[in-house]
N, C-alpha and C positions, 0 to 999 in steps of 0.2 A: 421572870422567866429563868429557867435554869439551862445551863449548858449541858453537853453529853455527859458530864461526870458529876452532875447534880449541884454545881456551884451556882448560887443566885447571882445573876448579872442583869445590868440594864440593856436596853436594846436601841438601835438607832432607828429613826423613822425616815427612810429614804424620800418619801413624798414631801414631807415638810422640809427636808434638806433642799430638795429640788425647787420647791416653790419659794423659798427664802434665799435661793442662790447661794448656798453655803456647802460646796462641794469639797471641803478640805481633805477628808480622809479617802474620798472616792474620786476617780477620774470623772469629769464633767459629763462626758458622753456616756459612761457606764451608768452613772447615777440617772440620766435622762432615760435609759432604757429600763432600769429597775423601776423607777417611779412610774413610767408608762404601763409596765406590766402589772404593777400593783393597782393602780387607780387611772385607768386611761382617760376619763372625763371629769376628774375631780374638781378642776377649776369651774367648769361649766355647771356641775351638779351642786356645788356648794351654796350657791344663792337659793336655789329651789328647795333645798333641805331647810334652810332657815325659814323661808316663807312657809312651808309646811307644818314645821314645828310651831310657829306662831299661831297658824290656823287651828291646830289641834288644841293648843292652850286656850285660845279665845272661845273655841266652841265649849270647852269643859267649863270655863267660868261663866259663860252665859247661861248654861244649863243650871249650874249650882245657884247663882244669884237670881236666875229666873224663878227657881223654886221659891226663894224668899219673897219676891215681888208678887207672886201669885197666891201663896199659901200662908203668908205671915199673919193674916187675920183669923185663921182657923186655929182652934184649940184641939189638942189631942194628937197632933201630927208628929210627935217626938220620935217614934219609930221610924217614920218616913225620913225625917231629917237625918237620923243616923244613918239610914240606908244610902241617902243621897251623899252624904260626906263620905261614906265608904266608897260609893261608886265614883265620885268625881275628885276625891282627893286621895284616898288610900289605895285604891286599885290601880290608877294610873301611875301613881309614884312607885309602887311595888313593880309593876309590869315595866316601867322605864328602867329602874335600877337593874332588874334581871336582864332585860334586852341589852343595856350598855355593857354589863360584864360579859355577857356571851360575845357580843360584837368585838369587844376589846380582846378577848382571848382568841377569836377567830382571825382578827387582824394580826395579832402578834404571831400566830403560828403561819399565817400567810407571808408575812415579812420574813420570818425565819427561812422558810422554804425558798422564797425567790432569791434572798441574799446568798443562801448557800449555792442555789442553782447557778448563779451569776459569778460564784467563786470569791465573795467578800464575807468577811467576819461580821455577823449580825451586831456584835457589841461594839467594835471600834471602826469597822469598814476597811480594814486591812486586807489586801489582796491575798488570799490563802490558796490559790490555784498552784498546783504543782508541789505543795509541801508534802512531806512524808507523813504517812499514816502510823500512829502508835500501834505497835503490835500487841499490846496487852489488852486494849479495849477497842481498837479500831477507830478511834477518833483522830482528827487532825487538830493539832494545837496551834493556835494563832501565836506567832512569835511577838507580836506587838502588845497584846493583853493577857495572854496565857489561857484564854478560854479554850475549851475543847468542843469540837463540833463533828457531827456525823455527816460529812460532805457526801452528797449523791454522787454515784459514778454514773456519768452519761454515756450514752451510747455513741458510736461514731457518726450515725446518721442524724443526730440532733444539731440542727443547723442554728439554732437560737443562741447557744451559749458554747464557748470553747470546752474542751475536755477538761475535767476537774483533776482527775488522778493519773 
């Protein structure tokens, strides 16, 4: 991830920090609000995600090895075997990698937006509300880690979060 000035930085995961009860850089109540906004039902859904993933993997392997059990006596099915290997191994693996990378990017962007909306630096968790904006590029620089962020200006009627600038 890059900050507003293009510097590569790492990012905190507020949901993991909340689930592990490690609110060191962020106030525990603020961390709870950020984690609930990011993933409202993460603890409940986690078990069913694992069951669904195991079911998809089991279905794929049953189909792949079922092919061997049914067609292994026949000769000349080499192209079908190559097709099934592609269907059950290469295709799902490629789709999984692409989906994982897209989901990771979306989650990273969502964490960035929510952390900035709540007035915390996405890199170190420092409270950046009320800090001055740099006039050269319009970014707010975190005094703790030096990362620059484009902090959104919230309207006065936004009751979820305090005014940032």
